[in-house]
C-alpha positions as CSV (number, residue, x, y, z in Angstrom):
1,M,-22.5,15.1,6.8
2,P,-18.7,15.4,7.4
3,S,-16.5,16.2,4.5
4,L,-13.5,14.5,6.1
5,S,-13.3,11.2,8.1
6,F,-10.1,10.5,10.1
7,I,-9.4,6.7,10.4
8,I,-7.0,5.8,13.2
9,P,-6.2,2.0,13.3
10,A,-5.0,1.2,16.8
11,Y,-3.7,-1.9,18.6
12,N,-2.7,-1.4,22.3
13,E,-2.1,2.3,21.8
14,A,-3.7,3.5,25.1
15,E,-0.7,5.6,25.9
16,S,-0.9,7.8,22.8
17,I,-4.3,7.6,21.1
18,A,-6.1,10.3,23.2
19,A,-3.3,12.8,22.4
20,V,-3.7,12.0,18.7
21,V,-7.5,12.5,18.8
22,R,-7.2,15.9,20.6
23,D,-4.4,17.0,18.2
24,I,-6.8,16.4,15.3
25,Q,-9.7,18.2,17.0
26,A,-7.4,21.3,17.7
27,H,-6.2,21.6,14.1
28,F,-9.5,20.9,12.4
29,A,-11.8,22.7,14.7
30,A,-13.3,24.7,11.9
31,E,-13.9,21.7,9.6
32,E,-16.8,19.3,9.3
33,I,-14.9,16.1,10.3
34,E,-15.4,12.8,12.1
35,I,-12.8,10.8,13.9
36,I,-13.0,7.0,13.9
37,A,-10.6,5.0,16.0
38,V,-10.5,1.3,15.1
39,D,-9.6,-0.8,18.1
40,D,-8.0,-3.9,16.6
41,G,-8.5,-6.3,19.5
42,S,-6.5,-4.3,22.0
43,T,-5.9,-5.8,25.4
44,D,-5.4,-2.4,27.1
45,Q,-7.6,0.7,27.4
46,T,-7.2,1.9,23.8
47,A,-10.9,2.0,23.0
48,A,-11.8,3.8,26.3
49,E,-9.1,6.4,25.8
50,A,-10.2,7.1,22.3
51,E,-13.9,7.5,23.3
52,N,-13.1,9.7,26.3
53,A,-11.1,12.0,23.9
54,G,-14.2,12.3,21.6
55,S,-13.6,9.7,18.9
56,A,-16.1,7.2,17.6
57,V,-14.8,3.7,18.1
58,V,-15.1,0.5,16.0
59,R,-14.1,-2.6,17.8
60,H,-12.6,-5.8,16.5
61,P,-13.1,-8.9,18.7
62,R,-9.5,-9.9,18.0
63,N,-6.4,-8.6,16.3
64,L,-7.2,-8.7,12.5
65,G,-4.4,-6.5,11.2
66,Y,-3.7,-3.0,10.0
67,G,-5.4,-3.3,6.7
68,A,-8.5,-4.9,8.2
69,S,-8.7,-1.9,10.6
70,L,-8.6,0.5,7.7
71,K,-11.3,-1.4,5.9
72,S,-13.5,-1.3,8.9
73,G,-12.9,2.4,9.2
74,I,-13.7,3.0,5.5
75,S,-17.0,1.1,5.8
76,R,-18.0,3.2,8.9
77,A,-16.9,6.5,7.4
78,R,-19.4,9.0,6.1
79,G,-17.1,11.8,4.8
80,D,-16.2,12.5,1.1
81,W,-12.6,11.9,2.0
82,V,-10.9,9.5,4.4
83,L,-7.5,10.3,6.0
84,F,-5.5,7.5,7.5
85,M,-3.4,8.5,10.6
86,D,-1.4,6.3,12.9
87,A,-2.3,6.1,16.6
88,D,1.3,5.9,17.9
89,G,2.0,9.7,17.8
90,Q,4.2,9.6,14.6
91,H,1.7,11.6,12.6
92,R,0.7,15.1,13.6
93,A,-2.5,16.9,12.7
94,A,-0.5,19.9,11.4
95,E,1.0,17.5,8.8
96,A,-2.4,16.0,8.0
97,R,-3.7,19.5,7.3
98,K,-1.0,19.8,4.5
99,L,-2.6,16.8,2.8
100,W,-6.1,18.2,3.2
101,E,-5.1,21.6,1.7
102,A,-3.5,19.8,-1.3
103,A,-6.6,17.7,-2.0
104,G,-7.8,19.8,-4.9
105,P,-8.2,17.8,-8.1
106,N,-6.3,14.8,-6.7
107,D,-7.7,11.4,-5.9
108,M,-5.1,10.6,-3.2
109,V,-2.6,12.7,-1.4
110,V,0.3,10.9,0.4
111,G,2.6,12.3,3.0
112,K,6.2,11.9,1.8
113,R,8.5,11.5,4.7
114,L,11.4,14.0,4.5
115,R,14.0,12.0,6.4
116,L,16.0,9.6,4.2
117,I,16.2,7.1,7.0
118,H,12.7,7.0,8.6
119,S,12.8,3.4,9.7
120,P,15.3,1.1,11.5
121,L,18.3,0.5,9.3
122,W,17.6,-3.2,8.9
123,R,14.3,-2.4,7.2
124,M,15.6,0.2,4.7
125,P,17.2,-2.1,2.1
126,G,13.9,-4.0,1.8
127,K,12.0,-0.7,1.6
128,W,14.2,0.6,-1.2
129,L,13.9,-2.6,-3.1
130,L,10.2,-2.7,-2.8
131,S,9.9,0.9,-3.9
132,W,12.0,0.2,-7.0
133,M,9.9,-2.8,-7.9
134,A,6.7,-0.9,-7.4
135,G,7.9,2.0,-9.6
136,Y,8.9,-0.5,-12.3
137,L,5.5,-2.0,-12.3
138,V,3.6,1.2,-12.7
139,R,6.3,3.0,-14.8
140,R,6.5,5.9,-12.3
141,R,8.8,6.9,-9.5
142,I,7.0,6.5,-6.2
143,P,8.5,8.9,-3.6
144,D,7.1,7.1,-0.5
145,L,5.4,3.8,-1.2
146,N,4.1,2.9,2.3
147,S,3.6,6.1,4.2
148,G,0.8,5.6,6.6
149,L,-0.4,9.3,6.4
150,R,-2.6,9.5,3.4
151,L,-5.8,11.1,2.2
152,I,-8.1,9.3,-0.3
153,K,-11.5,10.0,-1.8
154,R,-13.8,7.6,0.1
155,P,-15.6,6.2,-2.9
156,L,-12.3,5.1,-4.4
157,A,-11.0,3.6,-1.1
158,A,-14.3,1.7,-0.8
159,R,-14.2,0.5,-4.4
160,Y,-10.7,-1.0,-4.2
161,M,-10.4,-2.0,-0.6
162,S,-11.5,-5.6,-1.5
163,L,-8.2,-6.0,-3.4
164,C,-6.1,-4.8,-0.4
165,P,-4.8,-7.2,2.2
166,K,-5.6,-7.2,5.9
167,G,-2.0,-6.6,7.0
168,F,0.5,-3.7,6.8
169,S,0.7,-3.9,3.0
170,F,-2.6,-2.1,2.5
171,S,-0.8,1.2,1.8
172,T,1.4,-0.4,-0.8
173,T,-1.5,-2.1,-2.5
174,I,-3.8,0.9,-2.7
175,T,-1.0,3.1,-4.0
176,L,-0.1,0.8,-6.9
177,I,-3.8,0.1,-7.8
178,L,-4.7,3.8,-7.9
179,I,-1.7,4.8,-10.0
180,Q,-2.2,1.9,-12.4
181,Q,-5.9,2.9,-12.8
182,G,-4.9,6.4,-13.8
183,C,-5.9,8.2,-10.7
184,E,-4.3,11.5,-9.7
185,V,-1.9,10.7,-6.8
186,A,0.1,13.6,-5.3
187,Y,2.9,13.7,-2.6
188,V,3.3,16.3,0.0
189,P,6.5,16.5,2.2
190,I,5.8,15.9,5.9
191,E,7.7,15.5,9.1
192,V,7.0,12.5,11.3
193,G,7.7,12.2,15.0
194,K,9.1,9.4,17.0
195,R,6.5,6.7,17.7
196,R,5.5,5.9,21.3
197,G,5.7,2.2,22.1
198,K,7.2,-0.6,20.1
199,S,6.8,-1.1,16.3
200,R,5.0,-4.3,15.3
201,V,6.6,-4.5,11.9
202,S,8.9,-7.5,11.7
203,P,11.2,-9.0,9.0
204,A,8.3,-11.3,8.1
205,T,6.3,-8.2,7.2
206,G,8.9,-7.2,4.6
207,F,8.9,-10.7,3.1
208,E,5.1,-10.7,3.0
209,T,5.2,-7.3,1.2
210,L,7.7,-8.6,-1.3
211,L,5.3,-11.5,-2.1
212,L,2.5,-9.0,-2.3
213,V,4.3,-6.9,-4.9
214,L,4.7,-10.0,-7.0
215,R,1.0,-10.8,-6.6
216,L,0.2,-7.3,-7.5
217,A,2.2,-7.6,-10.7
218,T,0.0,-10.4,-11.8
219,L,-3.1,-8.4,-10.8
220,I,-2.5,-4.9,-12.2
221,N,0.2,-5.4,-14.9
222,P,1.1,-9.0,-15.6
223,L,2.9,-8.3,-18.9
224,R,5.3,-6.0,-17.1
225,L,6.5,-9.1,-15.3
226,F,6.1,-11.9,-17.8
227,L,7.3,-10.2,-21.0
228,P,10.9,-9.4,-19.8
229,L,11.2,-12.9,-18.3
230,S,9.9,-14.5,-21.5
231,A,12.2,-12.4,-23.7
232,G,15.2,-12.9,-21.6
233,L,14.8,-16.7,-21.4
234,G,14.0,-16.9,-25.1
235,L,17.2,-14.9,-25.9
236,I,19.2,-17.2,-23.7
237,G,17.8,-20.3,-25.5
238,V,18.6,-18.9,-28.9
239,L,22.2,-17.8,-28.0
240,W,22.7,-21.2,-26.4
241,G,21.5,-23.1,-29.4
242,I,23.4,-21.1,-32.1
243,P,26.8,-22.8,-31.5
244,Y,25.2,-26.3,-31.6
245,F,23.3,-25.5,-34.8
246,L,26.4,-24.0,-36.6
247,A,28.4,-27.1,-35.6
248,G,25.8,-29.3,-37.3
249,H,24.4,-30.8,-34.1
250,G,20.9,-29.5,-34.5
251,I,19.2,-27.8,-31.5
252,S,20.4,-28.7,-28.0
253,I,17.9,-30.0,-25.4
254,G,18.8,-27.1,-23.1
255,S,18.2,-24.5,-25.8
256,L,14.9,-26.1,-26.8
257,L,13.8,-26.2,-23.1
258,A,14.6,-22.5,-22.6
259,I,12.7,-21.5,-25.8
260,V,9.6,-23.5,-24.9
261,T,9.6,-22.2,-21.3
262,A,9.8,-18.6,-22.7
263,L,6.8,-19.3,-24.9
264,L,4.9,-20.7,-21.9
265,L,5.7,-17.6,-19.8
266,F,4.5,-15.4,-22.7
267,A,1.2,-17.3,-22.9
268,I,0.8,-17.1,-19.1
269,G,1.4,-13.4,-19.2
270,L,-1.3,-12.9,-21.9
271,I,-3.8,-15.0,-20.0
272,S,-3.0,-13.2,-16.7
273,D,-3.4,-9.8,-18.4
274,Q,-6.9,-10.8,-19.6
275,I,-7.9,-12.0,-16.2
276,S,-6.6,-8.9,-14.4
277,Q,-8.5,-6.6,-16.8
278,M,-11.8,-8.5,-16.3
279,R,-11.3,-8.4,-12.5
280,L,-10.6,-4.7,-12.4
281,E,-13.5,-3.8,-14.7
282,K,-15.9,-5.6,-12.3
283,L,-15.1,-3.2,-9.5
């Protein structure tokens, strides 16, 4: 039984995946490992290249997404830990070993990319905004929210993967869920190389991730979202209504509307919090 399972999601990565597999084999030759490449409906020779290099291969009949590939890999894995690694050559096995050596008492170890600018400039403002929002939700600074190189205890990954999306936001989701659930999450500095081929992350991916963080707020910590909105809107209503009241005009319609909306948001927050607790307890 392997102690560590590498999961490599791949879509049209025939040019690089064999080198990634051999790199893992060279740096983990003394370890009990398994390597699982998940061919996400590739139209090239990705699966054949991975198999020829010595990896097990899980095939999707069509392109289902990054998160769906990780879920398939987790379901297939037999190791105590799963390590996610990109197939495009950005992640090196030497950096993956740093995560493995830091496993210790942790539940998840994430590779923190050292370069400040590790993505195209047009993507960085969105990444910084998402990182700030995520840190606000879990009351903790998150050094690297969506790093693809990460090591997780397999039972935990299997337990919470049903809450994770099929797309690129899997990494964001699993990070927030584990932190919110009180798991030990550590970060290890890593260097990443230049990817081979073209990135498939688009502006739409960033927008989807923003929506995801809002959805996660209602899943893992609804009051963190609804309480400030409710308090702010209620304060606006009160301040708006004071001049009207002091002038002897009673309460203005705008002030009353703001206060009622604030109360509704507070009630929605309480209900959402109860639903989220029941959902997480069932896992």
